[in-house]
Structures are given as structure tokens and as C-alpha cells.
N, C-alpha and C positions, 0 to 999 in steps of 0.2 A: 178583256183578253180571256180566251178559253183556258181550261185546266188540263187539256191534253192535245197532242198534235200527232196526226197520222199521215204518213207519206207514202205515195205510190213510189215504185222504184224506176221503172223504165220510162225515160222521158221527163222524170221529175228530179230524181237524185242523180241518175247517170244518163249520159247521152247515148242510150241504147235503143230507144224506141225506133229510130230510123234503121237500126240493124235488123230488128224483127221484121219491119216492113219489107226490107230488102230480101230477107231470108224467105218470107212467105212467097214472094214473087219468084225467087230463084229456084225454090224447091218444088213448086207446083208441077212443072213439067216432068220431074222425076217420078211423079205418081200419076201421070196422065191427065193433069189438069192444066187449064189455061191460066196464065198469070192474070190476076184481077185486082186492080186498085180498090174497087168497091169492096172486095173481100177483106183487104187489109184494114180498111176503115171499120168494117163491121166487127172484125175479130179483135180489134185493139182493146186490151184491158180485160178480156173475158177469160174464163177458166171453167173447168168442170162441165156440167151439163150444157151451160150456155155456149161454151166453146165448141162442144161437139155439135150442137144444133146449128151453129153458124157454118161450120164446115160442111155438114150434110146438106144445108140449103144451097151452097155454092158448088160443092163438089160431092154429089151423092154417092159416087163410086170410089172415093178415096178412103184409104185406111187412116182415120183421124189420128190415132195414136202414133202410127209410123210417121205421118206427115209432121206432127208436132215434135217428135223425137229428132227428126232431121233438122227442123228449124232451130231447135235448141242447140244442136250440135254445131250448126253454122254460126250462131250468135256467140257460143262459147269460144270458137276459134277466132272470130273477128275481135271480140272484146279482150281476148288474151293479149292481142297486139296493142290495143289502144283503148283502155277504159277511161272515159272522160267524165269527171264530176261536173255537174251542171252549175252554172253561175249562181252564187249565193247560198249554196248548200251549207258550207261550213259556217257561214255567217249566221244563218237562221238557226242552225243546230246549236251553235255556241250561245246564241241569245236565249233559246229555250232552256239550255242547261243552266245558265246563270240565273234564270228566273224560276227555276224549279218546276218547269213544265215537262212532264215525261213524254217521250216520243216513241212511236212505233212505225214499223214498215208494214204495209199491207199491199202485197203485190200479187198479180196473177202468176208471176214466175215461181218456180219451185223454191222451197225454203233453202235448200242446199246452195242454189245459185245466189240467192239474196245474201246469205251469210258469207259466201266466198267473195262477192263483190265488195261488201262493206269492209271486210277484213283487209282486202287488198289495198283499199284507200284509207285505212285506219279510221273508219267511221263507226265501227261496230259499238264502241263504247258510248255513243250518244243515244242508243236505242234500248229501251227497257223491254220491248217485245218485238218479235218478228212473226208475221203471219203470211205464209205462202199460199198460192192457189191450190196446192195439194192438201191443204188443211181444211178446206170447205167443199161441200158438195155443189153448192150453187155459187158460181163466180159472179163478178160484176156483169151486168148492172144490178144483180140482186145485192141486198145490203149486208149479207152474211159476213163477208170478210172484214168489213169495218166494224160491225157489231162485235165480232170476236176480238179484234184489235183493241177496241175500247174496253172490253171486259178484261183483257190481259193488262191493260194500263190501270185498271180499277178506277176508271173515270166514266161517267155516263156519256154515251155517244153524243147526246145533245150538247155536251160541253167540250167537244173535240173539234179542232180544225181538221179538215182533210185537204191535203195538197195533191192535186191530180192534174194530168195533162190530157186525159181522154174523155170522150163523150160518155162511154160506159162507166168510167170511174166517177164522173160527176153525178150521173144518175144514181149510182150505188150510194154515194155519200148523201145525197138528198133523201133517198129511201131509208137510210139509217138515221135520219134526223141530225146528222152532223152539220158542220158549217163548211160547205164546199168552196174551195178556192182553186180556181183554174190557173195553171201555169202554162202558157201557150208554147207548144213545141211543134210537132208535126201536124196535129189536129188544129184546124182553124174553127173556132166555135161559131155555131149558128145562133140566131137570136133567141131561140127557145132555151138553149143551154145557158147563154149569158144571163137570162132572167132568173135562173135558179141558183146562180153563183152568188156568194157573198161578195166576191171580188174576182177580177180577172187581171193577171199581171203577166208581163213578158218574162220575168225571171223571179227567183226567190229573193234576190236583193231588194226588189221593189216590195215584195210581200213582207219581208222583215222590217223594212222602213215603216210600212203602214202599221204594223203591229207595235213597233217601238213608239210611234206617234199616237197610238190609241185610236187609230182609224179602223181597225179590224179586230 
């Protein structure tokens, strides 16, 4: 078992990844863009310069900051009504707490939103560190966010699990030399991504069981 655990938020801890995908599609026409499913796949999990680059590739004339602000506004409103904790979250967090494994959140979402969501569901106490996309210059698939999270946990990145639901997140975890664990949500992994994952699970209940049984 590893000595640290790092979790993505959207689509891993909370059922919010689908809200972001819906918001990207819904907000695009407001800024003169055509809704694009390919864009939602490419932008998932990114932040910083990577995020801006993806937007400019698909929507060269859109104001990236304004577009992102509108998307976050929509997701805020929708999640206020119904913020759902993903299956197995409390079980795996309780397991890590009982075994003395420190946990962090490393998400492309802003730190303020991460803190808010965790506190709303009484999960904040499980996490020793929070790293938001606003805290790094290079977002996923660059390794920076996971390297910073591991540093905040005072655990080598190579000794940390990373639980992710996106392609960019898994690539970032691999680049950081962490142990990438994919939790399948909106993104359906391709063979190249499966090959770099330590394991692929349908939910965190399955991941917790594998860790408890010494399989991961």
C-alpha cells in the first residue's frame, strides 16, 4: 500500500464532471461558439495554460476567461441544488484515515470551490491538503498539481495513489510518477490509458476493496 492518496474532485469525489460537460456545451453559444463534444473531452481535467490552449484550439475567438467564468457559474448553480458524493468516497476515506494514510485533493477546479464542496458534505476533515487549479501554472496533463499535492502531504509522489476519472488526469499522474488509478465516470478509457493505469475500477468501493485485500 502506498503512503499517500491524492484525489481528483469532479467525477471522482463528486458527481459533477457531467455538470461541467453540460455547462461547456450550454455556454459555448453565448460566446459565439458551436457546442462541441470533442472540446469537452479535450478540456476535461485541464487548467492554466493547458486549459487556455485547448480553448484557443477549438474556439480561437472566444474570451477564455469569460467562458470559464460562465461555466463555473452554471456548475455552482446546478451543484447547489444537488451535490452528489460518488459511490465509495466515504468508505475509502475512512479506510485511509484508519490506516494513517494522509489524503489530498488535487483538482483543476478553484480552491474555493473545492473547500466549499468538501465542507458541504462534511468531508473536509479527511484531507490534509487541498490543491486547486489556481495554484499551479501548468494544469493537467502536466504533473505539477500532483507533485505539489504530494509535497503538501510530505510524501514522495512515487509513493502516492492518484484517483482520477479523466484522460488528462491519468496522464498527469503518470508524469508525476504516482500510481494512477482510474475511476470510470464520463470518460471511457482507451487502451493506451488503460495500459498506464495501475488499476481501473467502476467506483471507489471497488478500489477500496482492492487496497484492503492488498491487490493495489
